[in-house]
N, C-alpha and C positions, 0 to 999 in steps of 0.2 A: 504493500499501501503505499503511495506516495506520501510526503508530508501534506499535501495541499487536501489530501481527501479526509471525510469525517468517517470514524469507526464503522464497522459493519453494524447494521441493525438487522436482528433476526426478524422473521416473518412474524404477523401479528399473532397467529395462533401459538406462538412458542415464547412472547414476551411475558416476563414476570409482572405478577399484579402487585402494583406499588400502592400500598396505603388504599385510603378511603376518600372518596371526593365529599365534601360538604354537600349537604342538602338542606336549606332554609326550611323554615316551618311553612307548611301548605305546599311545598314542591315534590315532584317526583322525577325520579331518573329510571331510564330504561335504555336498552341497547338495542339498535336495529339494525340486520344484517342486510346488506346491498350487494349487487355486484361489484365487486372490487374494494369495497369502503364498508367498513362497519362503525356507524356513529352512535354517540350516546346522546340522547335528547332528554333535556329539562323540561318539565311541563308542570303549570298550574290549573288545578281544576276551575273552570270559568264559573263566575258566580250563577250565571243561567244557562240552560239550554238554548242551543241556537244560536249563540254569539259567534260570529264571524270569526275564521283562523287567523292566526298571526304568528309569524317565524322571525327570531332574530338571530344573526348571525355576527359573531363578536370580531375583533381584530388581531391582530397580529402577537403572540404571546399571551392573548386572553383566552377566556373559556366562556361558555355558557352563565357561568356566575356574575359574568358582568352586568348580565342584563335583570338579575333577580330583582333590585329595586322597583326598575319600571315594570317588570311584569306583574307585581303585585299590587300596584296601582292602575293598571289596566286590567285586571281581571274582572271587572265589572262591565268591560266593553268589549276584549277581546277574549278568544280561547287561544292562550300563549303557549307556543314551545320556542326553547332555545336549543340551538344545535351546539356541540363541541365539534369543530371543524377536525378533519382527518388529521391525527398528530398533534392534537392539542387538547386539553381538558382531560377528559376520561376516555376519547375515541383514539384507538391505535392508528398507526402509518396507513395510508393506503397502500393498497397491495402492489402498485405499480410505482410507487414512490413520487408520483407526480404532484407536488404543492404548489404548481402554478395557478394564476387566477383563474384560469380555464379550468383547471383541475378541481380547484374548489367548487367554482360554479356548478361544476357535472355534479358533484358530490350533492350539491345542494337541490338541483334539479332533478336527481335520482330520488331522493327521499321525498319530494314533494308530489311526483308521479307516483310513487309507490304507496306514499300514505293515502293520496287521493284528497288533499286536503285543500289544494287549490281550486280557485286563486285564493292566495294570502295578503294579508298586511305585513309585506315585508321590511324588516328592519336591517341595517348594516352598519357598522361601526368601522372607522379606519379601514382594514384590508377587506374587512366584511363590507364596507361601503363599495369598494370595487369590483367584490364578488357580486353584491346584490344587484349593483347597475348592470353588468353582465347579463346577470338572471333575466332582469326585469327588460332588457333588450332584446334577447334571444327567445324568451319564452313570454310574451305579453299575457298569455293565456293564463299563466300561474299567478300573475300579480294584480291586486285590487289598489293598492297604494304602496308608495316607497318611501321610507323614512331612512333619511343618510344623516348620520352623527359624525362630523368630521373626516367625511369620505376620503380615502387614499386615491385621489385622482391626480394625474401628472401635473407636476409643476416646473416650471423652467428654471425658476430661483428657488431651490430646495432650501427649507428650514436648516438652519446651521444644526441644531440640537437634532435634526432627524439624519444627519449624516453618518453617525455609529451605527445606526439600525442600516442603513444602505448599506456599510461596509461590511456588514454580515454576508451580504450575497458574494463577496468576492473569495473564491476558494482558499482556503487555508486560513481565513481571518479567524472563524468560529472556533477552531481548534485553538489558536493562538490565544484568543479571549478566554477560552476555559482554561488554557494555563495560567494565565495572567491573573487570574480571579479566583483560584482554586481556593484562597485562604478567607475568601469574602463570605460572611455568615449570610444565612436567608434574611435576617433584619436588614442588614447592609442594602441585599439588592433589593427588598422591597422598598426600601427608604429611597433608592435611584429611580427605581420604577414611578413610584409615586410623585418625585420632584418632576419628572419629566412629563408626567400623564396629566396631573391634577392640576387646576391653575391656583389652586391653595389646598395644598396637602395637609392642613390642618383642618379639613373639614371629615377627613378621616376619621371615624370614630376608633376608640381604644381597641373594641370587639373587632371592627372590620380589618385593624392591622393587625390583630391576632391572627384571624382568620386568613388574610392574604401571606403571612408567614407562612402558616401550616401549608397551604397550598404551594408556595414557593418550594418549601422542604420536599414535598412529594413530586414535585416536577423534576428537581434536579436529580432524583433517583431514578427517573426513568431514561432507558438508555438510548432513546430518540429523542429526547428534547433538543438538543441543539441542531441535530440535523432537521428536525421540522423547523426550527427558528430560521436556520440559514437557508433552506431551499425555498420558505415562503417568501422570505425577503428577496431572493433572487428572482422568485415570481413576479413580485411587485415590480421589481427594477425593470425585468423583462417587458411587463406588461405598457410601462411608462413609455417603452421604444417602440411599441408597435404603431403603425400608422393604419390608413385607409380605414376599411369596415370594421376593423379589429381594435382599432384604437379607443381607449375607455371615453374620450370626449365625445368621439363620433357616436360610440353607443350611447352615451347621455342624453344626445339629439333624439335619439331613436325611441326613449322611453316615453311609453303612452300614459302611464298609470300618473295620477296625481301626485306629486312627490314634495315631502316636507325635508327641507335642508337645515341642519344645525351646525353652527360654528361656533368655538370660543374663542373670546378674544386673546386669550392667553395659551392657546393651543402652540405647543413648541415643536409640533410633528407636522401637522397641514396649516399652511398659511392661512391666516385669517383674511387676507387680500383676495383668496380664493373663491371667497362666499360668493360675491357679484357674478364671476364667470360662471359659477355653477349656477345661480339664479337664471342665466341668462341660456346656459344649456338644454337643462330640461324643460320641455316646453309647458308644462302645466306643474308649476312650482310656486311655493311660497318659502321665505327665508327666514329664519330666527336666529338672531346672534345673540350671543351671552358673554358680555365685556369680561366677567370674571372667570368664567369657565375655560378650562384646559381642553385636553383632548377626548376625554369621556364625559360628556355634558351629563349622558344618562345616568350616571354614578354620582357624579357631583349635583346635579340640579335634577333628580327625576321627575321631583312634582313638575317642575317647568316645561320639561318635555312631554311628559305626559299630558299637561293641558295644551299644549301645542298639537299634539296628535288629535287628541279631542276636536280641536278646531279644526283639524283637516279633516276628520270624518263629517264634521257639521258642514262643512263647505262642499264636500263630497255627495252630500244627501245621506250617509250611511247612518249618523246618529237616528235621524229623523224616521228612517224604514225600521231601524231597531225598535224604537218607542213604539211606531205603527204595528209592528209584529206583537210584542207584548201588550199592548191596549186590545189587539183582536184576540188574544188568547185569553186576557181578562174577562172581555165580554163574552166568547163563548162559554168560559166558566159560568160566568152569571148568569147567561142562557140555561144552561143546563141546569142550574140550582132551581131557576124559576121553573123549569119544566117539570123537574122534580117535586117540586112544593104542588104544583098544578095538579099532577098524578094523585099526591097523597090526599089532596082535598076532596078530589073527584073520589078516590077511593073510599075516604070516610063518610 
C-alpha cells in the first residue's frame, strides 16, 4: 500500500459493531438494506396519522442526530425520518466505496423508491444540501418541497476556514491528519468542530456537549471513519468542478419544488454571500438569513428554522390542506356520532 492510500476497509458484513448510537426520547432507529447499501434511519412517530412524509439528510461528518431538534419541533406537521448517509452515523460504508455526491444521492433515491414515501419534504444541510439538490433536480417526482440549510454549492472564493476540509480530499492528507492528531482527545475534537460549525458554540448545552463527545469517541473507533470523511470530501470537490447539466448550480435551476434557503451570517464553511446567488438559482425560492447562525442553523436555531418551514408549507398550500383533511375527519366523526345517536333514539 502506498503512503497516500488509506487503510483497507473490510466489507460491511464483517465490520465490528462499535458502541451504541444515541436515540433521543421519542425517536426510533432501524436498519434498511438496499441494493449495494445499508442505511440507518432515525424517525419520530407523527403526532397524527396522514401527515406528509419528510426526509432529512445531514452533512459531511454529521449524522441523522443533527436533525433531532428540528424533527421534534415538526412532528405535528410532518412524518419525519432522517438518514445516516453511507459511512456516517450508524450506516456502514457503501459496497462500492462510492462517496461521490451522485453516489450519496443514489442512496437517498434508492431509499425513497424502496420505502414508497415519496414525494417527501426533503431537507439537506451542507453536503446534504448538495445531495438533495441533485435528488430534486433528477427526480422531481420524489420531492414536495426542498429545504436547504447552508448547502454546499460551488463557490469561486472558498471560505478560508473551509480549506482544511477541502484538503481532506487530497490523497494522503487524511492519513497524515490522523497521525498528527493522534493525541487529541474526543473533547478537543468536538470543541474544534463546534467552533467551526456554530455561530456561537456557547449555545450548546452541557448535555449536548457530552452527547457529542460520546458520539465522537464511538466514531473514532470505526475503521472506516477517515476513509468516509476523505472520500466524501473528495466527492464535494469533484462535484464543484463539474460543468454542464451535471453542475450543481445548473441542477439548482432545474429544481421545480418550492425551496426554502437558510443561510447563517457566521457560517465559516459556506459563504454568506452565496445566499443571494442561491435565491436567484432556485426558481421558486424563499430566503431566510440568520445573522448570528453558523453552519448548522437547524441545530443552533431549530425554532426559527421550524417556523420558516411552516411558512413555506403555508405558502405552498400544504398546511391549509392538512387542516382541511383534519376538519373533514372530525366532521365525519361527528356525523357518525349523530347517526349513532339517531339510531339509538329510534330504537328506544
